[in-house]
C-alpha positions in Angstrom: 101.5 78.1 103.5 100.8 77.3 99.8 102.6 78.4 96.6 101.3 78.8 93.2 102.2 80.4 89.9 100.7 83.5 88.4 101.4 85.3 85.3 100.6 88.9 84.0 100.3 87.9 80.0 101.4 90.1 77.2 98.2 92.2 77.1 98.2 93.0 80.6 101.8 94.3 80.5 101.2 96.2 77.2 98.4 97.8 78.8 100.1 98.7 81.9 98.1 96.8 84.5 101.0 95.0 86.2 100.8 97.3 89.2 96.8 96.9 89.0 97.2 92.8 89.1 99.8 92.8 92.3 97.5 95.1 94.2 94.9 93.1 94.0 97.0 90.1 95.4 98.8 92.2 98.2 95.2 93.6 98.9 94.3 90.0 99.1 96.9 89.1 101.6 98.6 87.5 99.1 102.6 87.2 99.5 104.8 87.4 96.6 107.9 85.3 97.2 109.4 85.8 93.3 108.7 87.9 90.3 110.4 88.7 87.1 109.4 90.1 83.5 110.6 87.4 80.9 110.0 87.5 76.9 109.3 83.8 75.9 110.2 82.1 73.0 107.6 80.2 70.9 109.8 77.3 71.8 109.4 78.3 75.8 106.0 79.1 75.2 105.6 75.7 73.7 107.2 73.7 76.7 105.2 75.7 79.5 101.6 74.9 77.3 102.8 71.3 76.3 99.9 69.5 78.1 97.2 71.8 75.6 99.7 70.5 72.5 96.8 68.4 71.0 93.7 71.2 71.5 93.1 73.3 68.6 94.5 76.6 70.6 97.1 75.6 71.2 99.1 77.7 68.5 97.7 80.5 68.8 98.1 80.2 72.6 101.8 80.0 72.0 101.9 82.8 69.7 100.3 85.1 71.9 102.1 84.2 74.8 105.4 84.8 73.0 104.5 87.7 71.6 105.7 90.2 74.1 107.1 90.4 78.1 105.2 88.7 80.6 105.2 89.4 84.5 105.7 85.9 86.0 105.6 85.7 90.0 105.7 82.8 92.8 102.5 83.3 95.2 102.7 82.6 98.7 99.4 82.2 101.4 97.1 80.2 103.0 94.6 78.8 100.4 96.6 80.7 97.7 95.8 78.6 94.8 91.9 79.0 95.6 92.4 83.2 96.4 94.2 83.8 93.3 91.7 81.6 90.6 88.8 83.7 92.9 91.1 86.8 92.1 91.3 85.6 88.6 87.8 84.9 87.9 86.6 82.5 85.3 88.9 81.6 82.1 86.3 83.0 79.9 86.1 86.3 80.7 82.2 86.6 80.0 81.6 84.3 82.7 83.7 86.3 84.8 82.4 87.4 88.5 82.2 91.1 88.7 84.9 92.7 90.1 87.3 90.3 88.9 90.7 90.7 87.2 89.1 89.1 84.2 86.0 90.8 84.4 87.6 93.9 84.4 90.0 93.9 82.0 90.1 91.2 79.6 89.4 91.5 76.0 89.0 87.7 74.9 89.2 84.4 75.9 93.2 83.9 75.3 93.7 87.8 76.6 92.4 87.2 79.7 95.3 89.5 81.4 96.3 86.8 83.9 97.3 82.8 84.5 96.9 81.0 87.6 98.1 77.4 88.3 95.0 75.2 88.9 96.3 72.7 91.2 99.2 72.0 93.8 101.0 69.5 91.4 100.3 71.4 88.4 101.7 74.8 90.7 104.9 72.9 91.3 105.5 71.9 87.6 105.0 75.4 87.0 106.6 77.4 89.3 109.6 75.3 88.6 109.5 76.1 84.4 110.6 79.6 85.6 111.9 79.4 88.8 114.8 78.1 90.8 114.4 77.6 94.4 117.3 80.2 95.0 115.1 83.0 93.4 112.1 82.2 95.8 111.9 83.7 99.1 109.7 83.4 102.1 
């Protein structure tokens, strides 16, 4: 059983898409093992996205991710990283397949509703950033 981190970004929370995103995960057979709503500070967002600190979009990304509440989740299931990434669609919503979360709801490349880990190693690091082992069920 594989685990991954999913984030419903501030735009998704503000637009009332939390239930729809969860419905799509559960409809695809993905189990939610942990979930909470938080509001990251700018410093916390910078810590989470530290891997991108030298990229030109770092400041706008961390400003955006600290602009409002987010919902962080640990998802579990067979091949859940791949499944989640398929459900999300391409980072650039204009390239996302029809019917994916980003194709249906994103408004720009940053305000693309969701984040998901891209590999098992990334997932482990990202999950540990937000959750203790005591918070993760199943």
